[in-house]
C-alpha positions in Angstrom: 31.2 2.8 -32.1 31.7 -0.7 -33.2 32.4 -1.9 -29.6 29.1 -0.5 -28.4 27.1 -2.3 -31.0 28.8 -5.6 -30.2 28.0 -5.2 -26.5 24.3 -4.5 -27.4 24.2 -7.6 -29.5 25.6 -9.8 -26.7 23.1 -8.4 -24.3 20.2 -9.0 -26.7 21.3 -12.6 -27.3 21.5 -13.3 -23.6 18.0 -12.1 -22.9 16.7 -14.2 -25.8 18.2 -17.3 -24.3 16.9 -16.7 -20.8 13.3 -16.0 -22.0 13.3 -19.1 -24.2 13.5 -21.4 -21.2 10.8 -19.5 -19.3 7.3 -21.1 -19.0 4.7 -20.0 -21.5 2.0 -19.7 -18.8 1.9 -18.9 -15.2 1.2 -21.7 -12.7 -2.1 -20.3 -11.7 -3.3 -19.9 -15.3 -2.1 -23.4 -16.2 -4.0 -25.0 -13.2 -7.2 -23.1 -14.2 -6.9 -24.3 -17.8 -6.3 -27.9 -16.6 -9.3 -27.6 -14.3 -11.6 -26.3 -17.0 -10.4 -28.8 -19.6 -10.6 -31.8 -17.3 -14.1 -30.9 -16.0 -15.2 -30.3 -19.6 -14.0 -33.8 -20.7 -15.5 -35.4 -17.6 -18.9 -33.7 -18.3 -18.7 -34.6 -21.9 -18.0 -38.3 -21.1 -20.9 -38.4 -18.6 -23.3 -36.7 -21.0 -22.5 -39.2 -23.8 -22.7 -42.3 -21.6 -25.9 -41.3 -19.7 -28.3 -42.7 -22.3 -26.5 -46.1 -22.4 -25.2 -46.7 -18.9 -27.5 -44.5 -16.7 -26.5 -41.4 -14.9 -24.9 -43.1 -11.9 -22.4 -45.1 -14.0 -21.9 -42.2 -16.4 -20.9 -39.8 -13.6 -18.5 -42.4 -12.3 -16.9 -42.7 -15.7 -16.7 -38.9 -15.9 -15.0 -38.7 -12.5 -12.6 -41.4 -13.7 -11.8 -39.4 -16.7 -11.0 -36.3 -14.6 -8.8 -38.3 -12.3 -6.9 -39.9 -15.2 -6.3 -36.5 -16.8 -5.0 -35.1 -13.5 -2.8 -38.2 -12.9 -1.1 -37.7 -16.3 -0.7 -34.0 -15.6 0.9 -34.7 -12.2 3.3 -37.3 -13.7 4.3 -34.8 -16.4 5.0 -32.1 -13.9 7.0 -34.4 -11.6 9.0 -35.6 -14.5 9.7 -32.1 -15.6 10.8 -31.1 -12.1 13.1 -34.2 -11.9 14.7 -33.4 -15.3 15.1 -29.6 -14.7 16.8 -29.8 -11.2 
């Protein structure tokens, strides 16, 4: 009886270790969240700058914000892939 419980404990500890390194979100969900957040920040930036700079310049600043967010995200993903080979 004691041997069976030890085997169960070992199996449970192995599954806990393998699930700890799994990603929290799926790739599709993460990309959708990044898209929504980056477009939200870009729109917020353009909306706040429009009275001061004008809509043309404000939209360019908003697009720059979106590109900067995606650049940081791409660098983080590439660094993670490099480290986790």
